[in-house]
C-alpha positions, -999 to +999 in steps of 0.1 A: -021+023-221-004+042-191+030+036-184+034+025-146+064+022-124+062-002-094+082+011-064+087-009-033+099+013-002+123-006+020+139+008+052+163-012+074+154+007+105+124-004+123+115+000+159+095-033+160+115-053+135+150-039+125+163-054+093+129-064+082+134-064+044+163-089+048+147-113+070+147-149+056+113-164+048+115-200+034+149-196+017+145-159+003+146-124+020+112-106+023+122-079-002+132-106-027+100-122-023+080-090-028+102-079-057+095-113-075+059-110-070+058-075-083+077-084-114+048-110-123+025-080-128+016-075-164+008-037-160+041-025-147+067-010-170+094-017-144+099-025-107+125-008-083+133-009-047+138+023-029+160+023+001+182+044+023+204+015+033+234-001+015+226-035+028+193-036+011+206-020-021+234-046-024+212-074-015+186-064-042+215-064-068+226-098-058+194-113-069+191-094-101+168-066-089+168-029-096+172-004-066+178+033-061+190+052-032+167+076-014+172+100+017+168+086+052+146+112+066+113+106+045+083+107+069+065+081+046+067+057+019+049+082-005+077+106-001+102+078-007+083+070-039+085+105-051+124+108-048+127+072-062+107+082-092+130+111-097+161+091-094+152+066-121+157+095-146+127+084-165+091+096-169+062+074-160+023+083-161+016+067-126+036+051-097+022+022-076+035+021-041+040-018-034+043-027+004+075-041+012+063-062+040+038-084+020+061-112+006+031-130-010+012-102-026-007-115-055+003-099-087-033-097-098-039-071-071-012-048-089-029-052-121-063-044-106-050-012-092-033-004-124-065-010-144-080+023-128-049+043-138-067+058-168-051+093-169-082+109-151-075+090-118-055+112-095-049+086-067-060+050-062-061+022-037-076-012-030-103-025-006-117-056+006-154-063+017-159-067+052-179-098+062-176-100+099-183-081+130-148-089+143-131-075+113-153-044+111-147-033+148-110-041+148-095-006+152-062-018+136-083-022+103-088+008+083-123+012+069-133+033+038-165+052+032-173+058-005-192+079-028-212+067-058-182+067-081-161+045-058-140+073-046-131+077-008-151+100+011-132+091+043-106+066+057-113+057+094-103+032+122-137+037+135-168+023+119-186+045+094-215+049+089-232+043+123-265+022+115-292+032+137-315+008+152-294-022+144-272-042+168-236-035+160-230-073+155-253-071+125-240-039+108-220-056+083-252-075+071-268-042+064-243-020+047-215-027+023-184-021+045-149-022+030-114-022+048-084-007+032-055-027+015-024-004+018-012-001-019-014+031-037-012+045-073-003+081-078-004+099-110+030+116-115+020+151-112-003+144-083+026+127-065+047+157-069+020+180-052+010+157-024+046+154-011+048+192-007+015+193+017+018+199+053+004+171+077-033+178+081-056+177+111-074+147+101-042+128+093-028+137+127-060+124+145-063+092+127-026+086+118-036+081+081-016+100+054-043+097+028-066+119+048-042+148+040-050+140+003-087+142+009-085+173+030-067+190+003-093+181-024-076+153-042-097+123-053-089+088-043-103+059-064-109+026-048-110-008-064-124-040-049-101-069-044-111-102-030-076-113-023-067-110+015-037-091+024-011-101+050+016-078+062+045-088+084+050-062+112+069-084+138+091-116+137+061-135+151+040-125+121+062-147+097+050-181+108+014-168+110+016-153+075+029-186+060+002-206+078-025-183+064-012-182+030-006-220+032+027-216+017+049-249+018 
């Protein structure tokens, strides 16, 4: 069985929501909630918060969590995960990048992603079926086009494939569309490689870093989850997510 480290990247600076990891959600900080959910995963050998901020670092220690410092200038969570993996001083087969703004993530989603980390898988992520026209044509939702091995052919904010001769409102009834759930697993050697790649043309066009990996020939395995994923991008999202998750 693969040894897997769960890493939660957490930055204090945010243009839309400064200090987001430390914001209070029903008596606990967001980062504590994410950490405690991740610790419930049966597949992880350990969980660590990767941060560039002393306030977050010290806070994680106060609730008994583990944290490592990383540089401030990382362009993405993937880069922060690579440095964090190095800073632990241990070797793991895989790293799972757990989003720090999903305080009610279901631990079984982490276990599901871990289940495809079989040594041959280079990179992996999750996806959820699209069951409505509104979600399918929401350009804020990233859709995934797959090959027969459930590996990503392409990620896009647009709807792919186009279905000829069918009203767009019915496309989701004629093809199995999926939207991306933003959690990644990286094989340790692949993580080292992808963090050295320069931004690619498709990545720049769609503002999706995973397209850099595809353009450079890496394979991204996609597992189907049926748990909806709710992230918090702004202070206003907190009440909305609590309501959607029916948290008391």
